[in-house]
VMD Tcl script that draws the C-alpha trace (Angstrom):
set ca {
  {-4.03 -6.61 5.23}
  {-5.85 -5.43 2.13}
  {-5.23 -1.76 0.93}
  {-8.23 -0.35 -0.95}
  {-7.02 1.75 -4.33}
  {-10.00 3.89 -4.72}
  {-11.74 1.42 -7.06}
  {-8.65 0.27 -8.95}
  {-8.85 -2.91 -7.29}
  {-11.39 -5.73 -7.41}
  {-12.25 -7.68 -4.30}
  {-10.04 -10.83 -3.99}
  {-12.02 -14.18 -3.99}
  {-11.02 -16.92 -2.01}
  {-9.57 -19.43 -4.58}
  {-9.68 -23.28 -3.73}
  {-8.94 -25.97 -6.12}
  {-11.15 -28.96 -5.92}
  {-10.46 -32.49 -6.64}
  {-10.86 -34.05 -10.15}
  {-14.21 -35.94 -10.55}
  {-14.58 -39.70 -9.97}
  {-12.96 -41.97 -12.61}
  {-13.87 -39.66 -15.57}
  {-10.75 -37.79 -15.20}
  {-12.80 -34.62 -16.45}
  {-12.63 -31.59 -14.20}
  {-15.72 -30.59 -12.36}
  {-17.59 -27.74 -13.83}
  {-16.06 -25.35 -11.40}
  {-12.55 -25.88 -12.81}
  {-13.34 -25.95 -16.43}
  {-13.73 -22.25 -16.86}
  {-10.40 -21.57 -14.47}
  {-7.89 -23.92 -16.60}
  {-5.31 -23.01 -17.64}
  {-3.84 -21.96 -14.20}
  {-0.42 -22.77 -12.78}
  {1.44 -22.10 -9.68}
  {5.32 -22.31 -9.05}
  {7.55 -22.19 -5.99}
  {11.03 -21.49 -6.48}
  {14.31 -19.42 -5.90}
  {13.88 -17.01 -8.64}
  {16.99 -15.55 -10.62}
  {16.86 -12.96 -13.21}
  {17.54 -15.78 -15.85}
  {14.57 -17.73 -14.48}
  {12.30 -14.72 -14.45}
  {12.90 -14.27 -18.08}
  {12.25 -18.10 -19.08}
  {8.95 -17.74 -17.41}
  {8.09 -14.77 -18.86}
  {8.57 -16.10 -22.19}
  {6.87 -19.37 -21.04}
  {3.69 -17.32 -20.02}
  {3.63 -15.20 -23.16}
  {3.75 -18.12 -25.30}
  {1.56 -20.34 -23.41}
  {-1.21 -17.81 -23.10}
  {-0.93 -16.66 -26.53}
  {-1.89 -20.27 -27.71}
  {-4.55 -20.47 -24.99}
  {-6.24 -17.28 -25.38}
  {-5.60 -16.75 -29.26}
  {-4.77 -12.99 -28.03}
  {-1.40 -11.83 -28.21}
  {-2.16 -8.60 -26.42}
  {-3.52 -10.46 -23.48}
  {-1.00 -12.79 -23.33}
  {1.89 -10.01 -23.48}
  {0.06 -8.03 -20.73}
  {0.19 -11.18 -18.52}
  {3.73 -11.80 -19.37}
  {4.79 -8.33 -18.52}
  {2.76 -8.47 -15.22}
  {4.21 -11.86 -14.34}
  {8.03 -10.40 -15.09}
  {7.49 -7.19 -13.13}
  {6.03 -9.07 -9.92}
  {8.59 -11.76 -9.93}
  {11.39 -9.35 -10.33}
  {10.14 -7.78 -7.33}
  {9.54 -10.91 -5.20}
  {13.16 -12.13 -6.17}
  {14.71 -8.76 -5.23}
  {12.99 -8.35 -2.09}
  {12.44 -12.06 -0.64}
  {14.22 -12.59 2.67}
  {14.50 -16.10 2.12}
  {15.20 -16.27 -1.61}
  {11.90 -17.96 -2.44}
  {8.80 -16.65 -4.17}
  {5.48 -18.22 -5.38}
  {3.85 -17.33 -8.76}
  {0.22 -18.06 -9.29}
  {-1.50 -17.44 -12.69}
  {-5.30 -18.00 -13.10}
  {-7.43 -17.39 -16.31}
  {-11.23 -17.71 -16.07}
  {-12.62 -17.88 -19.33}
  {-16.07 -17.52 -18.38}
  {-15.45 -13.95 -17.10}
  {-12.39 -13.34 -19.50}
  {-10.45 -12.41 -16.29}
  {-6.81 -13.06 -15.29}
  {-5.15 -12.94 -11.90}
  {-1.32 -12.85 -11.45}
  {-0.17 -13.35 -7.84}
  {3.49 -13.48 -6.26}
  {4.16 -14.27 -2.75}
  {7.22 -13.89 -0.83}
  {8.67 -12.97 2.41}
  {9.71 -9.46 3.22}
  {11.36 -7.28 6.04}
  {9.54 -4.79 8.08}
  {11.25 -2.10 6.21}
  {10.48 -3.53 2.63}
  {6.84 -3.89 3.58}
  {6.55 -0.23 4.63}
  {8.07 0.77 1.32}
  {5.50 -1.72 -0.32}
  {2.74 -0.11 1.57}
  {4.16 3.27 0.42}
  {3.97 2.36 -3.08}
  {0.56 1.21 -3.12}
  {-0.44 4.43 -1.06}
  {0.94 6.31 -4.21}
  {-1.25 4.29 -6.43}
  {-4.14 4.88 -4.63}
  {-3.71 8.49 -4.34}
  {-2.93 8.71 -8.29}
  {-5.75 10.12 -10.50}
  {-5.14 7.58 -13.01}
  {-2.44 5.00 -14.23}
  {-0.78 7.15 -16.94}
  {-0.20 9.99 -14.64}
  {1.41 7.73 -12.02}
  {3.38 6.04 -14.55}
  {4.87 9.34 -16.03}
  {5.57 10.62 -12.53}
  {7.39 7.24 -11.67}
  {9.38 7.53 -14.76}
  {10.54 11.18 -14.35}
  {11.53 10.18 -10.63}
  {13.31 7.01 -11.54}
  {15.44 9.14 -14.22}
  {16.67 11.17 -11.40}
  {17.90 8.33 -9.05}
  {21.13 6.72 -8.79}
  {20.08 3.68 -6.65}
  {19.49 1.37 -9.47}
  {16.13 0.68 -8.52}
  {13.27 3.11 -9.18}
  {10.11 1.26 -8.23}
  {8.77 1.38 -11.60}
  {7.13 -1.96 -11.92}
  {3.86 -1.71 -10.13}
  {3.15 1.72 -11.96}
  {4.09 -0.09 -15.28}
  {1.57 -2.97 -14.40}
  {-1.07 -0.57 -13.84}
  {-0.52 1.45 -16.84}
  {0.73 -0.92 -19.43}
  {-1.12 -4.28 -18.54}
  {-4.06 -2.37 -17.21}
  {-4.40 -4.64 -14.48}
  {-5.70 -3.49 -10.93}
  {-3.25 -4.12 -8.06}
  {-3.76 -5.16 -4.38}
  {-1.45 -5.76 -1.59}
  {-1.87 -8.36 1.00}
  {0.46 -8.51 4.01}
  {0.12 -11.44 6.82}
  {3.15 -10.94 9.09}
  {6.09 -11.11 7.06}
  {4.41 -12.88 4.08}
  {3.68 -10.47 1.24}
  {1.12 -11.11 -1.69}
  {0.92 -8.93 -4.71}
  {-2.19 -9.31 -6.88}
  {-2.65 -8.01 -10.39}
  {-5.98 -8.71 -12.05}
  {-7.07 -7.66 -15.58}
  {-9.50 -8.81 -18.42}
  {-8.89 -9.99 -21.73}
  {-11.03 -9.73 -25.02}
  {-11.04 -13.21 -26.66}
  {-11.07 -16.87 -25.88}
  {-10.77 -19.93 -27.73}
}
mol new
graphics top color blue
foreach p $ca { graphics top sphere $p radius 0.5 }
foreach p [lrange $ca 0 end-1] q [lrange $ca 1 end] { graphics top cylinder $p $q radius 0.2 }
display resetview
């Protein structure tokens, strides 16, 4: 189920990888603009999430020659993975990062399994995002609310991605499978 966010979300395209071209080893034209992209399936831990964040930041800093864009991608990766690790019912999560140089766009997607209660809370969070007038207002509100909580989890990650990473967010739910997508743009390419 896709939840529209009042223009804060772009439509998700069906992403399919095609095979490499014959004998040349060169990727077909459709893949030349998408590289570098990667996908990880693992049992995330706080330590691994930090390692992946550093990898993403350093990797995309080199690839994009844009430290701001690489930092935004890394922050988004960290926040989404932290949520996936925290709420995964089977302890596994998937991370997919895609950079399209031709459109200067980035997609970060995490996928995990969740309980019906967790899915309801996530839908509520996306409802708050959809109702917010802008990212900065929501972020300030969530920070104030979080400061008053004693639960140890303030739910600040999604608002932080939208405000600090300047990425739109989308929720996809299929049974107990949850995917959170963040999309944004970057300024420069090599």
